[in-house]
C-alpha positions in Angstrom: -46.2 -33.2 -21.2 -45.1 -29.5 -21.7 -43.9 -27.6 -25.2 -42.0 -24.3 -24.6 -41.7 -22.0 -27.8 -38.6 -20.3 -27.6 -38.7 -17.0 -29.3 -39.3 -13.1 -29.0 -42.6 -13.1 -30.3 -41.7 -12.7 -34.3 -44.0 -14.1 -37.1 -42.2 -17.4 -37.2 -42.2 -17.8 -33.4 -46.2 -17.4 -33.7 -46.4 -19.8 -36.5 -44.2 -22.3 -34.5 -46.6 -22.0 -31.5 -50.0 -22.5 -33.8 -48.3 -25.7 -35.5 -47.5 -27.0 -31.9 -51.3 -26.5 -31.2 -52.4 -28.0 -34.0 -50.0 -31.3 -33.4 -51.4 -31.7 -30.1 -55.0 -31.2 -31.3 -54.6 -33.8 -34.3 -52.6 -36.2 -31.7 -55.3 -35.7 -29.2 -53.0 -35.6 -26.3 -53.0 -33.6 -23.1 -50.0 -30.9 -23.4 -49.3 -27.5 -22.4 -48.0 -25.2 -24.8 -46.1 -22.2 -23.3 -44.4 -19.2 -24.8 -41.0 -18.2 -23.6 -40.3 -14.8 -24.9 -37.4 -13.4 -22.3 -34.3 -13.6 -24.2 -32.4 -14.6 -21.0 -34.4 -17.7 -20.5 -34.1 -18.6 -24.0 -30.1 -18.5 -24.1 -30.3 -20.4 -20.8 -31.4 -23.3 -23.0 -28.2 -22.9 -25.2 -30.4 -21.4 -27.8 -29.2 -18.6 -29.8 -31.3 -18.7 -33.3 -35.1 -18.5 -32.9 -37.4 -20.0 -32.9 -37.0 -23.3 -31.6 -39.1 -25.9 -29.6 -38.1 -27.5 -26.5 -40.1 -30.6 -25.2 -40.2 -31.4 -21.6 -37.2 -29.1 -21.2 -35.3 -30.3 -24.0 -34.6 -28.7 -27.3 -35.8 -30.2 -30.0 -35.6 -27.7 -32.9 -33.8 -24.5 -33.5 -33.8 -21.9 -36.1 -36.8 -22.7 -38.0 -40.6 -23.3 -38.2 -41.5 -26.9 -37.4 -44.6 -27.9 -39.6 -47.5 -29.6 -37.5 -46.5 -33.3 -38.8 -42.6 -32.6 -37.9 -43.5 -31.8 -34.3 -46.3 -34.6 -34.2 -43.3 -37.1 -35.3 -41.0 -35.5 -32.2 -44.2 -35.8 -29.6 -44.8 -39.5 -30.7 -40.9 -40.3 -29.4 
């Protein structure tokens, strides 16, 4: 599983990254968390408001900092 944090490195983007890491740890699953900071790659996902979170290439959250619990629900789908 690959989780991508789409954002330019703002505090909200960093918090979303931390929350994703926490969700993975709490679920005890194997997943790669990657930061995507290149604006061209971000817009390539159709994302124009950051932060955003994508799971296995599919954008799931845009424009907000999801909590670890929110991310755990998405990972359980």
